[in-house]
Structures are given as C-alpha cells and as structure tokens.
C-alpha positions in Angstrom: -26.7 17.8 0.8 -27.5 14.8 2.8 -31.7 15.4 2.2 -31.1 16.3 -1.7 -29.7 13.0 -2.1 -31.3 10.6 0.5 -33.9 9.5 -2.6 -30.8 7.9 -4.6 -29.7 6.2 -1.2 -32.9 5.3 0.5 -34.0 2.7 -2.7 -30.1 1.4 -2.4 -30.6 1.0 1.2 -34.2 -0.2 0.5 -32.4 -3.6 -0.8 -31.5 -6.8 1.4 -28.0 -7.0 0.2 -27.3 -3.9 1.1 -24.9 -2.9 3.9 -24.1 0.1 4.8 -23.9 3.5 2.9 -21.2 6.6 3.7 -21.7 10.3 2.7 -18.8 12.5 2.7 -19.1 16.4 1.5 -15.8 18.2 -0.2 -13.9 20.6 2.6 -11.6 22.7 0.3 -12.1 23.8 -3.1 -10.0 21.0 -4.7 -10.2 17.9 -2.7 -8.6 14.7 -3.9 -10.0 13.0 -1.3 -13.2 13.3 -3.6 -12.2 13.2 -6.5 -13.0 16.7 -6.2 -16.8 16.1 -6.4 -18.8 17.7 -3.8 -20.1 14.8 -2.3 -19.4 11.4 -2.4 -21.8 8.6 -1.7 -20.1 5.0 -1.2 -22.5 2.0 -1.0 -21.4 -1.4 0.1 -23.7 -4.3 -1.3 -22.9 -8.7 -0.8 -23.1 -10.3 -3.9 -23.5 -7.7 -6.9 -23.8 -8.9 -10.0 -21.2 -5.7 -10.5 -17.6 -5.1 -8.6 -17.8 -1.6 -8.7 -20.4 0.7 -10.2 -20.0 4.2 -10.3 -22.6 6.5 -11.5 -22.2 10.8 -11.4 -25.0 13.5 -10.2 -25.4 17.1 -10.5 -27.9 19.1 -8.7 -28.4 23.0 -7.4 -25.0 23.7 -9.0 -23.6 20.8 -6.6 -22.0 18.0 -8.2 -21.8 14.1 -6.4 -20.5 10.6 -7.1 -22.2 7.0 -6.2 -19.5 4.5 -5.9 -21.6 0.8 -5.0 -19.1 -1.3 -4.0 -18.5 -5.3 -4.2 -17.7 -6.0 0.5 -15.2 -8.5 -1.2 -13.2 -6.0 -3.4 -13.7 -3.2 -0.6 -11.9 -6.3 1.4 -9.0 -6.5 -0.9 -8.9 -3.1 -1.5 -8.0 -2.1 2.3 -5.9 -5.5 3.2 -3.5 -3.8 -0.4 -4.0 0.0 -0.6 -4.7 -0.2 -3.9 -7.7 2.7 -3.7 -6.8 4.7 -1.0 -9.7 7.0 -1.6 -11.6 4.5 -0.8 -10.4 3.0 2.6 -10.4 7.1 3.8 -14.3 7.0 2.5 -15.1 4.4 5.1 -12.9 5.8 8.0 -14.0 9.6 7.6 -17.2 8.7 6.0 -20.4 9.4 7.4 -22.7 6.7 8.1 -26.5 7.4 6.9 -27.5 3.9 6.8 -25.5 0.8 8.0 -26.9 -3.4 8.7 -26.1 -5.2 11.5 -23.6 -2.2 12.8 -21.4 -3.7 9.7 -20.3 -0.1 8.4 -19.6 0.3 12.7 -17.3 -3.1 13.1 -15.6 -2.2 10.0 -14.3 1.2 11.1 -13.6 0.1 14.1 -11.7 -2.9 12.2 -9.6 0.2 10.4 -8.6 1.9 13.0 -7.3 -1.4 14.8 -5.0 -2.2 12.0 -4.6 -5.9 12.5 -1.4 -7.7 12.1 -1.9 -9.5 9.3 -3.1 -7.4 7.4 -0.6 -4.4 8.4 2.0 -7.5 7.7 0.6 -8.2 4.4 0.6 -3.9 3.5 4.2 -3.4 4.6 5.2 -6.5 2.7 4.4 -4.3 -0.8 5.5 -1.1 0.3 8.6 -2.7 1.2 8.9 -4.6 -1.8 8.2 -1.6 -4.0 11.1 0.7 -2.1 13.3 -1.7 -3.1 12.6 -1.7 -7.0 12.3 1.4 -7.4 15.6 1.9 -5.1 17.8 0.4 -6.8 16.6 1.7 -10.7 17.2 4.6 -9.5 20.5 3.7 -7.8 21.4 2.1 -11.0 20.9 5.6 -12.6 22.4 7.2 -10.9 25.7 5.4 -11.1 24.9 5.7 -15.4 24.7 9.6 -14.9 20.9 9.3 -15.6 20.5 11.6 -13.2 17.4 13.3 -14.1 15.2 9.4 -14.2 17.4 9.1 -11.1 15.4 11.9 -9.3 12.2 10.8 -10.6 13.0 7.3 -9.1 14.4 8.4 -5.5 10.9 10.7 -5.1 8.9 7.0 -6.1 11.5 5.8 -3.4 11.1 8.5 -0.7 6.7 8.0 -1.4 6.6 3.9 -0.4 9.3 5.2 2.1 6.6 7.4 4.1 3.9 5.0 3.5 5.8 1.7 5.3 7.0 4.1 8.3 2.8 5.3 8.8 1.7 1.3 8.1 5.1 0.9 10.9 3.4 3.0 12.8 -0.1 1.7 13.3 -1.9 3.7 10.5 -3.3 4.0 7.1 -1.5 5.5 4.4 -4.2 8.1 3.0 -4.0 10.1 -0.4 -2.1 13.0 1.4 1.0 11.3 2.7 3.3 13.8 3.1 1.4 15.2 6.2 0.5 12.0 7.7 4.5 11.9 7.2 5.2 14.9 8.6 3.1 14.3 12.1 4.3 10.8 11.9 7.6 10.5 11.1 9.7 13.8 10.4 13.0 12.2 9.6 11.7 11.1 6.2 9.9 14.0 5.9 13.0 16.4 6.0 15.1 13.9 3.9 12.4 14.7 1.1 12.6 18.6 1.9 16.4 17.7 1.2 15.5 15.9 -2.2 13.3 19.1 -3.1 14.0 22.0 -1.3 17.8 21.4 -1.1 20.0 23.8 -2.7 22.6 21.2 -3.5 23.2 20.2 -7.6 20.9 17.1 -8.7 23.5 14.6 -8.2 24.7 15.5 -5.3 21.0 15.5 -3.9 21.1 12.2 -5.3 23.8 11.1 -3.7 23.1 12.2 -0.4 19.4 10.6 -1.1 20.9 7.2 -1.8 23.4 6.6 1.7 19.8 7.5 3.7 17.7 5.5 1.7 19.4 2.9 2.2 20.6 3.0 5.8 16.6 3.2 6.6 15.8 0.4 3.7 18.1 -1.7 5.7 17.3 -0.6 9.7 13.2 -1.8 8.4 14.4 -5.1 6.1 13.3 -7.5 8.6 10.6 -6.4 9.9 9.2 -4.6 6.2 10.0 -8.7 5.1 7.6 -10.8 8.0 4.7 -11.8 5.5 7.3 -13.1 3.5 9.3 -14.8 6.1 6.4 -15.9 8.0 5.4 -17.9 4.8 8.2 -19.5 3.9 8.9 -20.8 7.5 5.2 -22.6 7.5 7.5 -25.6 5.9 11.5 -26.7 6.5 12.7 -27.3 3.1 13.6 -24.5 1.0 11.4 -22.8 -1.7 12.1 -22.8 -5.6 11.1 -19.0 -6.3 8.5 -20.6 -9.2 7.0 -21.8 -5.9 6.9 -18.6 -3.7 6.0 -16.8 -7.2 2.4 -19.1 -8.0 1.7 -18.6 -3.7 -1.7 -17.0 -3.7 -1.0 -14.9 -0.6 2.2 -13.3 -2.3 0.4 -12.4 -5.3 0.0 -8.8 -4.2 3.9 -8.4 -4.2 5.0 -10.6 -7.2 6.6 -8.2 -9.7 9.1 -7.2 -6.9 9.4 -10.4 -5.4 12.5 -11.3 -7.0 14.2 -7.7 -6.0 12.7 -8.0 -2.8 14.7 -11.7 -2.6 18.2 -10.3 -4.0 17.4 -7.9 -1.4 17.0 -9.6 1.4 19.6 -12.5 0.3 22.4 -9.6 -0.5 21.9 -8.6 2.9 21.8 -11.8 5.4 17.6 -12.4 5.5 17.5 -15.0 3.2 20.2 -17.5 2.4 20.2 -19.6 -1.1 20.1 -22.9 -0.4 22.3 -24.7 -3.5 20.3 -27.9 -5.1 22.0 -30.1 -7.6 21.2 -30.2 -11.9 21.8 -32.3 -14.4 24.7 -29.7 -15.6 28.0 -30.1 -14.0 29.0 -26.7 -11.9 25.4 -25.3 -12.6 22.9 -25.7 -9.3 19.9 -24.7 -8.7 18.7 -21.5 -6.9 16.6 -22.2 -3.7 15.1 -19.9 -0.7 15.3 -20.6 3.5 14.8 -17.2 5.8 17.6 -17.1 8.2 16.5 -18.8 11.5 17.4 -15.7 13.8 15.0 -13.2 11.4 11.8 -15.5 11.4 9.3 -13.7 13.8 10.8 -11.1 15.1 
C-alpha cells in the first residue's frame, strides 16, 4: 500500500517545510484509530498556511486519508489530548520520511512523557472528572437516575484517562483496553456500573461512593499544575486572574468546579478580601502550603 501512495507522499517529502511523514494501516475491519480508512498518511509540516489539511483518496477498492498538520497544532494536540488519534498515529505509525530525525525525537519525547506535560494533562482530566461527577451526584439527588447514570459513565471515563496518565502513558482511543491492563480496579468499577444486575439507582449510589474515594486520593497530585502555578507568587489569586492565565486555558471551562472541590477538601484555602459593602468579601485563593510540590 505504501508503494501505491508513494507518488503522493514523495511530492510532500520534497518540500522544505515537511518535517516527517508517517503511515498507519488498518489492521481490523472496524478501526477507530484510522477512522475506518484502510490507511492514514500523516504529514507534519512547519509554518503551514492551513493548520490542518485533510484529503481523502480511493484506489483498488481501498481508502486513504491524508492529514497535513502544522507542528504547532500537533504539539497542542499532544499536550492537551484534544485529538488522541493524532497522538496514536505518531506513536504507532511507521516512519517513511523524516527531516533531521524529527519523528525519531518526537516519538522519544512521547515515550518519556515529561512531567510538565503530564501535570497539565492530569489537571485537564481531573477538572472534567470533578464537573462530571458533581453533575452525576446532583442528578442522583434529584432522582434523575438515567441522566445521573450517563454522567457517571463519563466520570469513569475521565477517571480511567487520569489513571493512565498517572502511570506515565498517553490515553489511547481504546481507553478501556489500556485501563484493563494498567488499572484493573477502575476497570472493575466500570464493569460493575454497566454489567451489574442491581437496579440503576443502586449502581449509581455505589459508584458515587467509589468515585468520590478515587477522586479524593488523587486530588493533590492531579491538581499540581494549578497549585504550582498559584505558588509562583505569595499573594492570593482572584478567580478572574486565574481565568485569564494562559497556562490554564485548556481547562478553564471546568476551573470553577475544580477550585470549589479543592476548597472543600482543604487543598486550596479562601482568603477573604474586604469590599465596600459591609460583611461582603471578595474571595481570593491560595494553595495550602503542605500540598504544593507533592
């Protein structure tokens, strides 16, 4: 198949801004990793006019998708897990061209999974987990059991991804296959939720307790990205200051619920600040010292 696509990728390889080309072939009839195409041609370039260009091909009853991605967008996907398929393409794809060992170094970087990137990814998944779990719990209290069940499935998914990152791996599209190998306890929770013969209400009730415990024991480590950032200065932060900080933008939509959870669990403390109104205070936040850099 590579030979059939050679005319396409050789043209790209000859261009000076092409950094690397990978190829990934479908290995089974249903293949989420390749979007069910028979082959993915993944081309990474520098200073692209269009950050992400996609073109589809058909040949000899086969299908192919060519993705041309700017290196900065790819790095964003890697740092935030916002397009996991692309990360899998880099990890599992076969290198058919690279300039100055670009792909060799990128694959090694992904294997190493630097702590700074890991902390950001943990914060993103943790923030999503907090919001989803809180919604599930609220819906359960309101006796909206089916909606609560749906949110709990999402919560377990975020918890699964978080546990994979903790172990130093990048979450894949087939996340539960990873979890089964890496974190069987969380996989067992997932099985209990979806396969148990207990009534839906009872299953959710048990999951609320189990997930709360899992969140609580992970809260300090999962929030390190936020706690370290807040520790960069001595004075406490307003929510507005945190909200516009460029390093927090990837989990800004879930930041409020994340901070409230950390306040409730004494990981972050509230520092009241006087306002013009009597008995009304601004809330400012600072990390509890003992939790920083753990």
